C-alpha positions in Angstrom: 17.3 32.7 -43.6 21.0 32.0 -43.3 20.6 30.5 -39.7 17.8 28.3 -40.7 19.8 27.0 -43.7 22.8 26.3 -41.5 21.2 24.4 -38.7 19.0 22.3 -41.0 22.3 20.6 -42.1 22.9 19.1 -38.6 21.2 17.1 -35.9 20.5 18.6 -32.5 23.5 16.6 -31.0 25.8 17.8 -33.9 24.9 21.4 -33.1 25.5 21.0 -29.5 28.9 19.5 -30.0 29.9 22.3 -32.4 28.6 24.9 -29.9 30.6 23.3 -27.1 33.7 23.1 -29.3 33.5 26.7 -30.4 32.4 28.3 -27.2 28.9 29.2 -28.5 26.1 29.1 -25.9 23.2 27.1 -27.0 21.0 24.2 -26.0 18.8 21.7 -27.8 15.0 21.7 -27.3 14.4 18.2 -26.2 11.2 16.1 -26.2 10.4 13.3 -24.0 11.9 10.8 -26.4 15.1 12.7 -26.4 15.3 12.8 -22.7 14.6 9.0 -22.4 17.8 8.6 -24.5 19.9 11.3 -22.8 23.0 9.5 -21.6 23.7 11.9 -18.8 20.3 11.3 -17.2 20.8 7.5 -17.4 24.4 7.7 -16.0 23.2 9.7 -12.9 20.3 7.4 -12.2 17.7 10.0 -13.0 14.9 7.5 -14.1 13.0 5.7 -11.3 11.1 2.5 -11.7 7.5 3.3 -11.1 4.6 0.7 -10.5 1.6 0.7 -12.8 -1.9 -0.4 -11.8 -1.7 -3.7 -13.7 1.4 -4.9 -11.6 3.8 -4.0 -14.3 6.5 -1.2 -14.1 7.5 1.8 -16.1 10.2 4.5 -15.8 9.4 7.9 -14.4 11.4 11.1 -14.1 13.3 11.0 -10.9 14.4 13.7 -8.4 15.6 17.0 -9.9 18.5 17.4 -7.4 20.6 15.3 -4.9 21.1 17.3 -1.7 23.2 15.8 1.1 21.7 17.7 4.1 18.0 17.6 2.9 17.7 14.7 0.5 14.7 14.5 -1.6 12.5 11.4 -1.9 9.4 10.2 -3.7 6.7 9.8 -1.1 4.1 8.4 -3.4 3.4 8.1 -6.9 0.5 10.0 -8.8 -2.8 8.4 -8.2 -4.3 5.9 -10.7 -7.3 7.3 -12.8 -10.3 6.9 -10.6 -8.4 5.9 -7.4 -10.0 8.7 -5.3 -13.5 8.7 -6.9 -15.4 7.3 -3.9 -13.7 9.6 -1.5 -14.4 12.6 -3.6 -18.0 11.6 -4.1 -18.5 11.0 -0.4 -16.6 14.0 1.0 -17.5 16.7 -1.6 -21.0 15.6 -2.8 -22.1 13.9 0.4 -23.2 10.6 -1.2 -23.3 7.4 0.7 -22.2 3.9 -0.6 -25.7 3.0 -1.8 -26.0 6.3 -3.7 -22.6 5.9 -5.3 -23.4 2.3 -6.4 -26.7 3.5 -7.9 -25.1 6.4 -9.7 -22.2 4.5 -11.1 -23.8 1.2 -11.6 -21.2 -0.4 -9.4 -18.4 0.5 -11.7 -16.6 3.0 -9.5 -12.9 2.5 -8.9 -9.7 2.8 -10.7 -9.3 1.9 -14.3 -6.3 0.4 -15.9 -7.1 1.8 -19.4 
């Protein structure tokens, strides 16, 4: 309809600027690529450097809020794929090291794929 035809003429950022200028409440629907380029997040230091299993580094979303009395922090990163396999197989399935080696052909551990 009319709204679809109108918004199709502009980018998300152009529509946002027009909305802000004219007092219209609206917000763009952003994907990860949009967020990675969002200047406000960059300026406030939102993106944190995060280690990868291959000793390289990537950027991860940072803390959602900055609180002076109860500051947030990253205690640990998400585990690498397979990082806890041995622990799970031992504690939940009761397998010992020899059984795990036999079942996995010695290929247990985290993978950098």
